[in-house]
C-alpha positions as CSV (number, residue, x, y, z in Angstrom):
1,M,-0.1,-0.3,-0.2
2,N,2.6,2.4,-1.3
3,K,1.1,5.3,-3.1
4,E,3.1,8.5,-3.1
5,S,1.1,10.6,-5.6
6,S,-2.2,10.3,-3.0
7,G,-0.7,9.9,0.9
8,R,-3.6,11.2,2.8
9,M,-5.5,8.9,4.9
10,L,-8.3,8.0,6.6
11,L,-8.1,6.1,10.4
12,W,-11.2,4.5,11.1
13,L,-11.3,4.2,15.1
14,A,-7.6,3.3,16.4
15,A,-9.4,0.2,18.3
16,I,-11.9,-2.0,16.9
17,P,-12.8,-5.3,18.5
18,V,-13.0,-8.1,16.7
19,L,-15.8,-9.9,18.6
20,F,-16.6,-13.3,16.6
21,V,-13.3,-15.1,15.2
22,S,-12.5,-18.3,16.8
23,C,-9.0,-20.1,17.7
24,D,-7.2,-23.0,18.6
25,R,-7.1,-24.3,22.5
26,L,-4.3,-22.8,23.5
27,K,-1.3,-24.9,25.8
28,E,-1.2,-23.3,29.7
29,G,0.9,-20.3,29.6
30,Q,0.9,-19.6,25.9
31,L,-0.2,-16.7,24.4
32,P,-2.6,-16.5,21.3
33,D,-1.7,-15.7,18.1
34,E,-5.1,-15.2,16.5
35,P,-8.3,-13.0,18.2
36,V,-10.0,-14.4,20.7
37,P,-14.4,-14.9,20.8
38,I,-15.9,-12.1,22.6
39,D,-19.4,-14.4,22.4
40,L,-22.2,-12.2,22.4
41,T,-26.1,-13.1,21.8
42,L,-28.0,-12.0,18.8
43,K,-29.6,-9.6,20.7
44,Q,-26.2,-7.8,21.8
45,K,-24.9,-8.0,18.7
46,E,-27.7,-6.1,17.4
47,V,-26.7,-3.5,20.2
48,V,-23.0,-3.3,18.5
49,D,-24.3,-3.3,15.1
50,S,-26.4,-0.1,16.2
51,A,-23.8,1.9,17.8
52,N,-22.0,1.1,14.9
53,T,-24.3,2.6,12.5
54,F,-24.7,6.0,15.0
55,A,-20.8,5.9,14.7
56,F,-21.0,6.3,10.5
57,D,-23.7,8.9,10.9
58,L,-22.0,11.2,13.3
59,F,-18.6,10.7,11.5
60,R,-19.4,11.4,8.4
61,P,-20.9,14.9,8.6
62,I,-18.0,16.3,10.9
63,V,-15.3,14.8,8.1
64,E,-17.7,16.8,5.1
65,E,-17.3,20.0,7.4
66,H,-13.5,19.8,7.8
67,T,-12.7,20.5,4.0
68,G,-8.6,21.0,4.8
69,A,-5.9,19.8,6.4
70,K,-7.5,19.5,9.7
71,N,-6.8,15.9,12.0
72,L,-10.0,14.7,12.9
73,M,-10.6,11.8,15.6
74,I,-13.8,10.2,17.6
75,S,-14.0,7.9,19.8
76,P,-17.1,6.1,19.1
77,F,-17.5,3.6,22.0
78,S,-16.6,6.3,24.7
79,I,-19.7,8.5,23.0
80,T,-22.2,5.6,23.0
81,S,-21.0,4.6,26.3
82,A,-21.6,8.3,28.0
83,L,-25.1,8.8,26.3
84,S,-26.2,5.2,27.4
85,M,-25.6,6.1,30.5
86,V,-27.9,9.3,30.0
87,L,-30.4,7.0,28.8
88,N,-30.8,5.3,31.9
89,G,-31.8,8.8,33.4
90,A,-34.0,9.5,30.6
91,A,-38.1,9.3,30.3
92,G,-40.7,10.2,27.9
93,E,-39.6,12.4,24.5
94,T,-36.4,12.4,25.8
95,Y,-35.8,8.5,26.1
96,E,-37.1,8.0,22.9
97,G,-35.1,10.6,21.4
98,V,-31.5,9.6,23.0
99,R,-32.7,6.0,21.9
100,H,-33.0,7.1,18.3
101,T,-30.0,8.9,17.7
102,L,-27.8,5.9,19.2
103,R,-29.6,3.8,16.6
104,Y,-31.0,1.8,19.0
105,D,-34.7,1.8,18.0
106,G,-36.3,-1.3,19.4
107,K,-33.6,-2.4,21.7
108,T,-34.7,-2.2,25.0
109,L,-32.6,-1.0,27.8
110,Q,-32.0,-4.2,29.3
111,E,-30.6,-5.4,26.3
112,I,-28.3,-2.7,26.1
113,N,-27.3,-2.1,29.5
114,E,-26.3,-5.7,29.2
115,T,-24.2,-5.6,26.3
116,Y,-22.2,-2.3,27.6
117,L,-21.3,-4.6,30.6
118,K,-20.4,-7.5,28.2
119,L,-17.8,-5.2,26.3
120,L,-16.7,-3.8,29.4
121,E,-15.3,-7.1,31.4
122,D,-14.8,-8.9,28.3
123,M,-12.7,-6.7,25.8
124,I,-10.3,-5.3,28.5
125,P,-8.6,-8.7,29.4
126,V,-8.8,-9.8,26.0
127,D,-5.1,-9.3,25.1
128,P,-2.2,-9.6,27.4
129,R,-0.3,-7.4,24.7
130,V,-2.9,-4.9,24.6
131,K,-3.7,-2.7,27.6
132,V,-7.1,-1.2,27.8
133,E,-8.5,0.3,30.5
134,I,-12.4,1.9,30.6
135,A,-13.1,4.0,33.2
136,N,-17.0,5.6,33.8
137,S,-17.9,8.3,36.2
138,V,-20.8,10.4,37.3
139,W,-20.2,13.5,38.9
140,V,-23.7,15.0,41.0
141,E,-23.7,18.8,42.1
142,K,-24.5,18.6,45.8
143,R,-27.7,20.8,45.4
144,M,-29.1,18.2,43.5
145,T,-31.1,14.7,45.1
146,V,-30.4,11.6,42.6
147,K,-32.4,8.4,42.5
148,Q,-30.8,5.8,44.1
149,A,-32.0,3.7,41.7
150,Y,-29.9,5.5,38.9
151,I,-26.9,5.1,40.3
152,D,-27.3,1.8,41.4
153,A,-27.8,1.2,37.4
154,L,-25.0,3.1,36.2
155,K,-22.4,1.1,38.8
156,K,-23.9,-2.3,38.3
157,W,-23.8,-2.1,34.4
158,Y,-21.1,0.9,33.5
159,L,-18.8,-0.1,36.7
160,A,-19.2,4.0,37.0
161,E,-17.6,5.8,39.9
162,A,-20.4,8.0,41.6
163,R,-19.0,11.4,42.9
164,N,-20.4,14.5,44.5
165,I,-19.2,17.9,43.3
166,D,-19.9,21.7,44.1
167,V,-19.6,23.9,40.9
168,S,-19.0,26.9,42.7
169,D,-15.9,25.4,44.1
170,P,-13.0,27.0,42.3
171,G,-11.2,23.6,42.6
172,A,-14.0,21.3,40.9
173,V,-12.6,21.8,37.5
174,D,-9.3,20.6,38.4
175,M,-11.1,17.8,40.4
176,V,-12.7,16.7,37.3
177,N,-9.7,16.7,34.9
178,G,-7.4,15.0,37.5
179,W,-9.3,12.3,37.3
180,I,-9.8,12.4,33.4
181,E,-5.5,12.6,33.6
182,E,-5.6,10.0,36.3
183,K,-8.0,7.4,33.7
184,T,-5.4,8.2,31.1
185,H,-2.5,8.1,32.3
186,D,-1.8,12.0,31.7
187,R,-3.1,11.3,27.9
188,I,-5.8,13.7,28.1
189,K,-4.8,17.0,30.1
190,D,-7.5,20.1,31.2
191,M,-10.1,18.7,29.2
192,L,-12.5,20.9,30.8
193,D,-12.1,25.1,30.9
194,Y,-15.2,25.8,33.6
195,L,-18.2,23.8,35.2
196,S,-21.4,25.7,34.0
197,P,-23.2,26.9,37.6
198,D,-26.5,25.4,36.1
199,M,-24.7,22.1,35.7
200,A,-26.8,19.1,37.4
201,M,-24.8,15.6,36.7
202,L,-21.9,15.1,34.4
203,L,-21.5,12.0,33.1
204,I,-18.0,10.9,31.9
205,N,-16.5,8.3,29.8
206,A,-12.4,7.7,29.6
207,I,-10.8,5.4,27.4
208,Y,-7.0,4.4,27.6
209,F,-5.4,2.1,24.8
210,D,-1.6,1.0,24.9
211,G,-1.1,-1.8,21.8
212,K,1.5,-3.2,20.6
213,W,1.6,-3.6,16.6
214,R,1.8,-7.3,15.5
215,H,3.9,-5.9,12.9
216,K,6.1,-3.2,14.6
217,F,8.0,-1.0,12.6
218,D,11.3,-0.4,12.7
219,K,13.0,2.8,13.1
220,K,15.7,3.0,10.6
221,N,13.0,2.1,8.2
222,T,11.6,5.8,9.0
223,S,12.6,8.9,6.9
224,D,11.1,12.0,5.6
225,R,9.0,11.8,2.4
226,P,5.9,13.8,1.1
227,F,2.5,12.8,2.6
228,Y,-0.6,14.5,1.1
229,V,-2.4,16.4,3.7
230,T,-4.5,17.6,1.0
231,G,-5.0,16.6,-2.8
232,V,-2.5,19.2,-4.2
233,A,-0.2,20.3,-1.1
234,P,2.4,17.4,0.0
235,V,4.6,18.3,3.1
236,N,7.2,16.0,4.3
237,V,6.6,14.1,7.3
238,P,8.4,10.8,9.1
239,M,7.0,7.9,6.7
240,M,7.5,4.5,8.7
241,Y,7.9,1.6,6.1
242,Q,7.7,-1.8,6.0
243,E,7.3,-4.9,3.5
244,N,4.9,-7.8,5.2
245,N,1.6,-9.6,5.0
246,F,-1.5,-7.6,5.7
247,A,-5.4,-8.1,4.9
248,V,-6.7,-5.3,2.0
249,A,-9.9,-4.7,0.9
250,R,-11.1,-2.2,-1.9
251,S,-14.1,0.3,-1.8
252,V,-15.4,2.0,-4.8
253,N,-12.8,4.8,-4.1
254,A,-9.9,3.4,-2.0
255,T,-7.4,1.1,-0.5
256,I,-8.2,-0.5,2.9
257,I,-5.7,-2.0,5.3
258,D,-6.3,-4.3,8.7
259,L,-3.4,-3.3,10.9
260,P,-3.3,-5.5,13.9
261,Y,-2.6,-5.1,17.4
262,G,-1.1,-8.0,19.2
263,Q,-3.4,-11.2,18.9
264,G,-5.8,-9.7,16.3
265,N,-8.6,-8.5,18.5
266,Y,-8.5,-4.9,18.3
267,T,-6.9,-3.4,14.7
268,M,-6.5,-0.4,13.3
269,V,-8.1,0.1,9.4
270,V,-6.9,2.8,7.2
271,M,-8.5,3.8,4.3
272,L,-6.0,5.4,1.4
273,P,-8.0,7.4,-1.0
274,D,-7.4,6.7,-4.5
275,E,-6.1,10.1,-6.5
276,D,-8.3,12.8,-6.9
277,V,-10.7,11.4,-4.1
278,S,-11.3,13.8,-1.1
279,M,-11.9,12.7,2.5
280,A,-15.5,13.6,2.2
281,D,-15.9,11.4,-0.3
282,V,-14.2,8.6,1.7
283,A,-16.4,9.3,4.7
284,A,-19.5,8.9,2.4
285,T,-19.1,5.5,1.6
286,L,-19.2,4.8,5.4
287,N,-22.2,3.1,6.5
288,P,-23.1,-0.5,7.6
289,E,-23.6,-2.9,4.2
290,N,-20.0,-1.4,2.9
291,W,-18.6,-2.0,6.5
292,K,-19.6,-5.2,6.4
293,G,-18.4,-6.1,2.9
294,W,-15.0,-4.4,3.9
295,M,-14.2,-6.7,6.6
296,Q,-15.6,-9.9,4.6
297,Q,-12.7,-9.0,2.3
298,L,-10.4,-8.7,4.8
299,S,-11.3,-11.9,6.5
300,N,-10.2,-13.2,3.0
301,G,-6.3,-13.7,3.6
302,A,-3.4,-11.3,4.0
303,S,-0.8,-10.6,1.1
304,E,2.3,-9.5,0.5
305,V,2.1,-5.0,0.7
306,Q,4.8,-2.3,0.8
307,L,3.3,-0.2,3.5
308,T,4.2,3.8,4.0
309,L,2.7,5.0,6.8
310,P,3.0,8.7,8.5
311,R,4.0,8.8,11.7
312,F,1.2,10.4,13.5
313,E,-0.4,12.2,17.0
314,Y,-3.6,13.3,17.3
315,E,-5.3,16.0,19.7
316,Y,-8.9,16.8,19.1
317,K,-11.9,18.8,20.8
318,R,-14.8,18.8,19.5
319,T,-18.8,19.5,21.3
320,L,-21.0,17.2,20.0
321,N,-24.3,19.5,21.2
322,D,-25.3,20.1,17.4
323,D,-24.5,17.3,15.9
324,L,-26.3,14.8,18.0
325,K,-29.4,17.4,17.7
326,A,-29.1,16.7,13.9
327,L,-29.0,13.1,14.2
328,G,-32.2,13.1,16.8
329,M,-31.3,14.4,20.2
330,Y,-32.8,17.7,19.8
331,M,-35.3,16.8,23.2
332,A,-32.5,16.6,25.5
333,F,-30.9,19.8,24.7
334,S,-34.4,21.5,25.4
335,T,-36.1,22.9,28.1
336,W,-39.0,20.4,28.3
337,A,-36.0,17.6,28.5
338,D,-37.3,15.2,30.9
339,F,-35.0,13.2,33.1
340,S,-37.0,12.5,35.5
341,N,-35.2,8.8,36.0
342,N,-32.3,10.0,37.4
343,L,-33.1,13.4,39.6
344,H,-36.0,13.9,42.1
345,S,-38.0,17.0,40.8
């Protein structure tokens, strides 16, 4: 996958859990070389598929909005985890709006909660070569009285910590930011600039991921090479290089490669647009049907690839209120929002 004339790329989810691949029985103490199965029920698979649909629907317009060379990164699992916690406290039209936004139409709250607990318990330890930490928390303003059933649900299904907070305390922001920094091993700092004096509750999901490539890049093979951040403006950046066997697929306007971590339960999927194809054009092809077809192609086996990949570091921050409203969650942001399942009136 060596294409000097069009070096732009789209990273789709830095870590994608492979859920349904089997492997042979291992000897005691032996680490697996293939993905270990995470067995989900049919209903749980449907919840995962719905969450993926939400991820595509959220990501496409964000990419279309940024026509320049800005790096973008979202974590759909983090977003859906936090919003699923929100769902547990919503009622009436607000509940239906949040559920529809997450594309959980027809799914019960029990099915949704059970799926997230299953993923939390099974995804984290699945690969000893990959360190994954997922932390949830609920922060309640001291003036508010929260229904204990709601707190109990978040603790049970999302393994969330429950804390009280005083938004009038000048140190409150540092307290929340400190929690996020701790859970992300200091990778995410100063997430919040302030806390609104009207805040009643804060729900946080933090994910830390540290994975080792199955096929590592040799630092000696890294050199400055042209990379196209736009279709016509190359810049010289450190480019990693290796020749190895990788699974590759084709879409209508891009080449797709699967870069596994560890035993392969987590992978990075990279899409390289064809020449004269924009990032927005590639993002427009992201939907469940195409994704299923690409994953099928990638499962057909690996072939020798000359891989050139820029050494990269991402930092991206975005308020999702407008994006979520556009997907159907407008009621939750209105004065008519009904969260009577978490707060006492």
